[in-house]
N, C-alpha and C positions, 0 to 999 in steps of 0.2 A: 509150529511149536505147540506143545501141549499146555494145558492150563497150569500144571505143576511147574513146568519149565518157566512159564511166564511169571508165576508167583515167586520163584527163586530169583529171577532177574530183578523183579521189583524190590525184593529184600536187599539185594546187592546195592541197588540205587539208593534205598533208604539208609543203608549203613554209611553210604558216602555223603549224603546230603542232610540227614536229620541229626539234630543234637538231642540230648536227653530232655524229655519233656515235649513241648510243642514247638514246631518249626514252621513258620510261614514261608512260602516259596514265591519266586517270581512268576509262577504260573497262576493266573487269577483263579481263585476258588479252591486251589489245591493246598492242603495242609498235611504235614507229616508229624507222626508221633512216635516216641521211643521211651521205653522204661527198661532199665537194665535188670530190675528185680520187681517182685510184687510190691504193691503200694497199699497204703491205708485207703479205706473207703472215702470218697470225696464227692460231695454234691456238685453238680454242674448243670447248667441249662443247655441241652442240646438244641441247636437250630437245625432247620431242614438240611440234611446232608446224606450222602452215601459214604459209608466208612468201610473200607476193605481191610481185614485183619491179615497181616502177612506172617506174623510169628507171635507165639505166646497165646495167652487167653485172658479174657476180661469178663467181669460180671457187671450188669447194669440193673439196678432196682428201680422200677417205675411203679409207684403206688404199691400194691401188694403182689406185683409180678416181678419175677427175677429172670433176666435174660443172660445166657452165656454165649459168648462168641469167641471162636478161636481161628487159627490159620485156615484160610480158604473160605471163610464165611464173610458175608457182608451185612452190615447194619444199615437199614433205611429209616431215617427220621423225617416225618412229613410235616410236623409243626413244632414250635418251641416246646420242649418238654423238660421239666426239672427232674433229673435222675440222680442216683447215687452210684458212681462208677468206681470199680476197683480192679486193678490188674491183679490177677490171681496166679498167673504163670508167666515167668519171664525167661529170657529177655522178650519184651513185647515190642512189636513194630506194626504200625498201621498207617493208613492215609485216609483223608476224606476229600470229597468233592462236593462243593456247595450245590444245593438244588435251587435253581433260580426259577420262580414261577413263570416269568415272561418267556424264558427260553423253552421251558417245558410246554407252555401253551402253543408256541410256534410249531413244535414237533407234533403235538396232539392234533392240530389242524391239518397236518400233512399225513397223519396216520390213517389207515383204513378204519372205517366205523367199527366201534366195539360196543359190547353191551355195557350198560351203566355199572360202574363199580359198586361193590357192596358198601353201604354207608357205615357198616359196623367195623370196617377194617381198622386195625389199631394204628396209632401214630408212630409206633416203633416196631419194626419187624426184623427178624434175623433169618437169612437164607444162605444156602450154598451158592458160591459164586461160580457161574458157568464159564467155560473157556472163552467165549466171545466177549463177555464183559471184562474178564481179567486181561485179555489181550488188548482191548481198547484202553483200559487204564494204564497198562504197561507203556503203550506208545505215548500217552500223555505224560507219564513220569519221565520217560526218556528225554523230554525237552529240557529237563534240569541240566543235562549234559550239553545242550545246544541252545543256550539262551538267545542267540540271534534268531532262532526259528520261532520263539514263543509268540511274538505279535501276530504272525501269519498262521501258524499251525494250531496254536492252543484253542482258538474258537472252534475249529473244525473237529478237533479231537474231543473236546468237551461235548460237542453236539453228538458225536458217536457214542460216548459213554452214556449220555442221557437216553439215547435211542435204545441201546442195549438194555438199559435199566427198565425202560418202558416195556420191552418185550419179555422181561423176565418175571419171576414169581411175585415181585412186589410192584409190578407195573400198574395194576389197577389203582393202588393207593397213590403212587407217584403221579399217575394221570390226573387224579383229583387236585393235585397241587396247582395244575395249570388251568383248571376249570373254575371260573369265577363264582358260579352258582352251585358248586358241588357242596355236599354236606361238610366235607373237610374244610373247604374255604369258609363256609358259614361259621363253623366252630372256631376257625382261626381268627375271625374278627374279634370274638370274645377273648381269645387267648392274647391277642395283641393288646387289648385294653387292659387285661390283668397284668401283663408285663410292664406296661407303662404306669399303672396306678395301683400296684399291689398293696401300698400302705393305706389306701383310701377305703372307706366302708364299701361293701359290695352287696348288691341284691341280685339273686339269681334271675328274678323277673326282668331286671334291667339288662343283664347279659343276654337273656333269651331274646329280648326285643332287638338288641344290637345284632344278633345272629339271624334274625328273621324267622324264629321258631317259637312254638309254644313252650312254656317252661318245662313241661314234662318231656317233650321231644328233645329240647335242648339238653336237659340233664342226661338223658339216655345217650345221645350222640356224643356229648362231651366226655362222658365216662368211657365210651367205646374207644375214643381216640386217645385219651390221656391215661386211662386206667385209674382215674381218681375223680372225685366230685369237684365242682368249681371251688368249694370252700377248702378242700384238701390241697388243690393246686395253688390257691392263694397262700395257704399256710406254708407250703414248700418254698415258694418265692420269698416270703417274708423271712423265714428262718435262714435261707441261703444268704440273703442280703445282710442279715444281722451277723452271720458268721464272718462275712467279708469285712464288715465294719469293725468287729472285735479284733480282727487280725491287724487292721491298720490303725485302730484307736483303742489300745488295750486299757482295761480298767473301768470303763463306763458301761457296765452290763445293762443297767436299767435304761440308760440313754439309748443304747442300741435297740432295745426292745421297743421303746416309744417311737423311735425314728421309723421303724418298719411297720408300725401300725398297731402295736399291742398297747392296751390301756392298763393291763395288769402285769406287774413285774413278776409275780409268782407264776402266773399262767405262762408267760414267756419262758421263764427258766424251766418249767415243767415240760413244755412242749419241745423246747430246744434239746433237753437231755434225752427225751424220748426218741428224737430223730438222730442225734449225733452220739448218743451213748455216754455223755458227760455233761455237767452243768456248763453254762456259757464260759465263765472265766477259766475253768480248768481245761475245757476243750481248746480254747484259743491259745492258752499257754503251751499245750502239747503240740499244736500245729506250728507255733512259732519256733519251737525247738527242733522240728523235723526238717529234713532236706526239702526245700520247696519244689525241686524238679520232680519229685515223686508224686506231687499232687497236680501237676500240670497236664497230665496225659488225658486226652479226651477219648 
């Protein structure tokens, strides 16, 4: 079966099993996405994953970089990244497979020795999906029609998907996910701290120490992975969290800003409007009036 035939069969399976927005599945780590039409830009934090686009097209803004991916391409995310995603061509269909560091590490130990991956590899990459990778993903998705096979076959098929990923164009970066002392893993220590403590004061020197690097080296590697500085990364997390608060607790704009770490209400409103295109109250009202399924597609 050709890669195109496999992609078409995956689409048929997604049409059968995926609802509008995001659909979790009985296959561990496998998530399906559908959008019937283009969506508004929506900030989201991508966690480490492989995402195969089956139909339509999407944009993802990371810092000052814009990525476009459409049918037949796959997105690899190697660390938690705050991005702004937008379906730009529908109908859109995609799926993701979570990237587990422990499972990747086991494969790396079995793989032939390879040169050390470049430390500057970005945390988000888009590539064409080869037929071997698409075929492995197809066999994993077919399990949705055979739920009794999932406990036995899903771990083996997930392992094959990860192996094909390691052998492909993003393999060097994926390999770093499983290496405890890789530059990517060192930067990820700081990212995990920022994720858990985004509202707290932050000093780059403290993050560099946590990552085991000098401040200059840490800043350089952090920006290479995330396409933004640690301060910009923290700001993205704060503003995304504030937007979620405003959707669930409308009316308290200043309170949302203070909750996520802002001392100045005017600075919060200014930076919020710069990122989302409208002041906090007006943006939240617009989102509450919009169909929520359109914003749930990762």
